[in-house]
N, C-alpha and C positions, 0 to 999 in steps of 0.2 A: 429469318435469321434467326443465328445461332445465337444461344445465350451469354452474355456476358458476363466474364468470370472477375470475381469482387474476393480479393483475400486480404482478410486481416491477420494481423501477426501479435499475436497478445492476447488470455482472455482475462485481462482486468477490470479494473471502473470505468474504464471506454471503450474498451475491443468489445467487452463482452454485450453490452447494450446497444453496441454498433451493429454487432453480427443479428442480435436478436430482433433490433427492429429492420432491418436491411431483410431478413430471413421473411420476417411475417408478411413482408410489403411487395420485396422482390422475388424471394424464393418460391415463396407457395403461388406465386403466381407464372412461374418458369422464366421467369423475366430475366433473373440474373440465378446462377449458377454461385451462391455465397459459402464460402471457404473460413471458416478461426483454424488458426492453426498456433499451439502453444507446446510447451515443455512438459504440461502438469497435464493430469489427467482429469484436473478439478478445480473448481472456485473457489475461494476463501477470500473475503472481502479483505484489502489489502490493510485497511485503518483497523482492523479487529484483530494484528497480528500479535500487539502486546497482548490481549487476554487468551490467546492460541498458545502464547510464550508463559502464560501462568498458570493454563489450564480453567481460568476463567468460561472459557467455552470450548466444547469438543468438537475440531475442527471434520472430521468423521461425520458428523451429523446436521452440522451448518453446513457443509459444503457443496457446491455444487457440479454434476457430474455433467463435463463435458458432453458424453454424445447424448445421454437422455437427455439434455438439455436441447441438441442440437435437433433431435428427434421430432421433439412436441414445435421446433419455432422455424423451421424450412432452410435448416444449412449445414452444413456437412463440417464434421471434426478433423482433425489431421494432427494426431502427435506428431512432437518434434520441435528441435531447436531450433533456430536459424543460423545459417554460418555466412550465410551471401546471398546478396542483391544484384540481378543483372537488371540496370535499367533501358538498356539498351533490346535485348533478349525477351526483356519484360518475364523475366524468372526470378525464384528463389530456389536458393540451396539449405536443404534441411539436413543436418547431421544425421549418423545413425542412430537408430534406438536404440540403446541395450536396456537389459534385464536389472535386476540387483545383482548378479552374480559377474556383470560384462558380458552376458550374450548376448549377438548380434538378433535382435528380433528383427529390426527393419533396416534397411540399407540407405545410402544417402540416397538422397531423392531431388529431386527441381519441381517444382511445380510453377506453371504457367500462370499471367494474371494480365488481365488488363486495367485493373486499378487493384493498388496496391498503396493497402492501410498498413504502415507500423504504431504497436500501442503497446510496446513492450515494456513501458515502465521507468523507473530508474531503480538506483542500489545509493546504499551509504557511498560517502566518499573517505575512504581512509588519510587522504593526502602525502601517500606514502610514509604514513608516519611506523618508523619501526617496529617492528614485534605484534600489533597489532592483526595482522592476519594470523599470524601464529597463537595469539593469545587470549582472541576476545571474540563474543558470541557477534554474530549481525542478526537482525530482524528483517531480509529481505524476501525472505520468502518461507510458504508454510514450512517447508521441511526444517531451513533456522531455526525458525520459532518453537518446533517439534523437537528440535535438540537441546532448544533451551531448555526447554520444559523438562525433560526428561532429568536433566543436571538439577535444576533446580528442587526437582521433588528430592532427588538423591540427595541432595547439600542440607536441605529441609529433614529428611529421614535423620540423615548423619547427627546431624545439631544437634538435633533433639537426643538422640540416643547418647551422645555425650554430652548432655548438658553443656554444650559451649555457645557462643554467640555466633551469628551469621551474617556477612556482610555482602553487599555486592557494590558495582563500583558502573555507574555509567556514563558514558562521555557521548554529552548531543545532549540540549535541551530544548529542543524543539518538541512536538508534538507528540513525536514517538518516546523521546527519552520519558518526557514529565510523564507520562499517562501509562510507560510500563514502572514507573518509582509507585505511582500509585496505587498500581491495579498488584506490585508484589507485597506491598504491606496489606491490600483486602484477600490476597491468596494465602500469607501467614495468619492471618487471623480465623482463617475456615479451615485451614492444616487443625489448626486446635482443636476444632469440632471431629476431627479424625483420627483421632490415636496422638497427635503429637503434645502432649499435655506438658511438656517442656521447654515449649517454644512457643512464643508467643512476642507479639511486634517490640515487645520491651529490650527483646534480647536480640531484636535486627536492625542491623545497621542499612541504610542505601544513600552512596556517593552521588550525586548529581553533579556533573561537570558539564561549565559552558565556558567557552573561551569569548563571550562575549558578553560584554554589561551587564547584560539581563538575560533571564530566561525567555522563551520564546519571542528572541530577537525578530520573528516574522510578521507579531502580532504587533498590537498596542501596547502602551507602556501599564493601559491602568490590567489590561488583561492578564500582563506581565507580574505586576502585583499583587494581583489576587490569587493567581494560581501560585505567586514563591510562598505566601502567605501560610493560603492552603497545605501545601508540602511540607513545611516548617512545622505544622501544627501536627500535620501527620507522624513526624519526624524523621524527616527527610532531609538530610545534610548538603544543602544548596553550595556551590562551589563556583564563583560568576567569576570573569577574570584570569580563567585558567586555563591554562595551554598545554597541553599532554604531548610530550616531546619524545614519548618511548612507552610502548607495551613488553612487561617481563611476566613470568610467572605470578600471580597474584595479587601484581599491581602497576599501577601505572605510573609513570615517573613524570610530572608536571614540572615545568621551567617557575625556578625561582620560587620554589615552595617543598615539604616532604614527601615523599612520595606517598600515592594514595594506596592503601592494602587491601585487599579484599580475595572473597574466597572463591567470585566467578566477576567476570569483566564482559561488558556488554561495550561496543560500540554503534553509537545510532545518530553520528555527527554526518552534516554534508549529505549533497544530494548531486548522483553525477550519471548519466545515461550509462547503459551496457557498453563493451567493448566495439558491438559487433558494427556497430553503426558506422563505427570508423572505416569500415572494411567496404561500404558502398561507393560507388564508383557515381562523380559527379554532385555529390552534396555538400554543404557546407554547413560544418560544425561549428558550435559557439567552444569557449575554455572548458564545459562541464560535459564534452562530446554531444551534446543533443543538437537537431538537426535543425538549420534556421528554414523556415516555414515561412510563407506569403500568409498574408492575411485570410486567403481562400483555405489554410491551412495544407495548401501544395509545398510540397518541399521546392527550395528555389532552383530555377529550369527543369525541373522533373514534375509536370503537368499529370502526369497518370501517377506518382507516389506521392503518398496523405501521411501526415504523421499527426498524432494526436497524444495529447495525453503528457506523461511527465518526459517526453521524449525526444518534441516538441517545443522549439526556443521563439515563442510565437509573440512577437510583439506588435502591438496592434498601432493606429496612427493614434497621438493623441497619447501614447505611454512610455514612460522614459526608460520602463522594466520588464522584460519576458511574463506572459502570465505564469503566477505561481504555480508550483508543481503540487495540486492539491487532488482530492477525488471530484470536486466540486466540478475544475477546469476541466478533465476527463468527460463528465456524465455530457459538460452541456455541450462539447467540441465533437461526442457521439451526436447528441441531436440531432447536432448542427450539420455532419455531413453525412448523416442519415437521412435526410430532406436533401440535400442538394445532391447526393447521388441519386436519388431518384427522380429527383427533378432534372437531370442531369441526362440518366440513361433515356428515359419515358417521352422528355419533351425538346429535350436539346438544349435546356437551359444554360445560360452562364453560371458557374459558380459565382455564390454570392459570398462575401466576407464575411467572417466569425465575428460576434461581435459577443463579449464577455461581459456576465453580472455577475458581479461581488456578492453575494449572499452572505458573507463574514464568516464566523470562524468559531469551530465550537471546540473545547479540549476537553476529554472526560477524566476524571480523577478518580477513577474508579466508581463505586457504592455510595465514596462521599460527596461525592459533588460535581460540578462539572462548572465551569465560565468558559466566557465567548463573548463576541463583537455579533451583531446583526446589522447588514446593510440594510435597507429597507426606503420608500418614500414617508419617512418621517421627519417631523422635524429637525432638523441637526443632520440628519442623512444617515443615522446610526443610533444603537444605542445597545449600553451591557447589559447583559444578563449573568446570573449566577444560580446557583442550589439549584432547586428539584427544578424550577421551570427550565434549567438550562440541564440541567440531565435528561428531561422528557425531548428536547429539541435534539438533542444530539441523538438521542435514540432513534427519533424519527429519521432521522437522514439513511440509518440502515435501511428502516421500514419500508423507504420511497426507493432505495437504491433495487431492495427484493421485487417490488410493485413492478419496475421497469422491467425486468428479467421472468416473474411470474405471472404479474396481474392481480390485483388486487383480490379476488374470491382465492388463488390458493396462496397469496401473501398472508391474509387472515386465516387461512387453516393451518398455515405454520406458525403462527402466533399462539393460536388455540395448542397446538401441539406441543411448541416449544414448555408453555405452561402445566402441560402435563406431564411432562418430561422430568421438573422440576420436581414433583411428587415421588418418582421414582427413582432419580438419579442423583449421584452426588451434585452436592453445589460448587464440586471441582473437579477436574476431569484429576483421577488420584493414580494412574497406572499408565 
C-alpha cells in the first residue's frame, strides 16, 4: 500500500509542530509522506515579532531553517505561497517562486494530497481605513518586522544626531501593540549604551491607540489595568476610546480629537485570515475570512481538509465564541490533530473532537515586567500573576515551543548557546 500524502500549508505556531510530530511518528516509518509548504524558508515564532522589530532578538540567530529541520524530523519542505485549493481533485496550487530580483526560480506548481491542513495564520485587519497600507508599518511577518526595525534604528540615529525627540504611534492595544510599546522603550534605553548619548526615554514618545474602552480588551479587566499602569509608568501615552479614521504621512487622524502625529506609524489592530482562503471552493467563511470548521477541525463539508490556528473559526459545543487566535490555541490544535491523523491512518479510527483548554494569557512588557492571568484547577479557577514570576512564565512558553520542535536536550543547548552569545554580541541588533 502506498504511503498517504499529508500536506500542511503554513509553518507557524501550529503547522510546524504538526509536521514535526507527524514526521517523527508517520514519516519516519514511511506510513505517510509529510510535506510542509511555506512561502518563507525559515521560522520565527510570531509572538516574538515585536522583539524582532526593535532588535531585541536577532532573527537570523533565532530562526529555524525549514530544510534542516525537515531532514531531522522526516518530512519534506516545499517553498511556495498558496494560491488555490481544489478539494475535488485534492490538489493545491503554489505561486511561482521568485528571487529578490523578480526572476522565476520555480514555476507555478500543483501538489496532490490525501489530507490537507491549512495553517497559514492571520494578519492585521486595517478595516479598509484610508491611508493605512500606504503610511503605516505592519508586523505580520518577519520581513515586515525587520523592515520596521531598520526604519526604527535609522530614526533613532537621526534623532540622536539632530538632538530632537522621537515619536512612534501604534494603533491597536492588543498583545502585539502593548508589547511593542514596552519593547520600544527598552530598545531606546539600550541604544544609549551604543553611542546614542543624546537620545534617551525622556525624549521618546510612544502613543498607544485603542478604539475600545480599555487596552487588552480580550483579557480580563485586572490584567488590562495592571498593564495600563505599567505602560504609563514607562511613559507610554495610552489613548482609549480613540477611533482612527485615516492615516496620513506622519500622523493618524482620529474621530472627535486632534490628530496624533509621530515619526513612525504602526498598525497592530484587528485580526483577519488571508484572502486566499476565500478562493477555496466549498468552504464556509466567517466575517474575518476564517474557515468555519467542525469540532474535529475539518472544514464543514470537506472531510479531507483540516484548518488549525488563526485560520480556523472553531466554536466548540458550549462555547459562545470561536476559540481565540492565540499561539496556545494553534499548538493545542496541532498536538490534537497529530494524534488523530496518526490514529486514523494506522487504525482507521474516527476523528475525535478537539478539546480546548485555556491556560490563560501572559503579556510581556519587555525587560520591565509581565502581567497575565493563568487558568488551572486552583480555587477560583484562575489567578493573576505579574512581575518577575509572570516574566519567567512568559519566557517558559517559548522554551516549551522550542522543546516541541527540537526536543529538550537541544532546547537546553540552545539556551546555553544564547547565554554565551550575550557575552560577545550587543544587546540589540544594531544593523
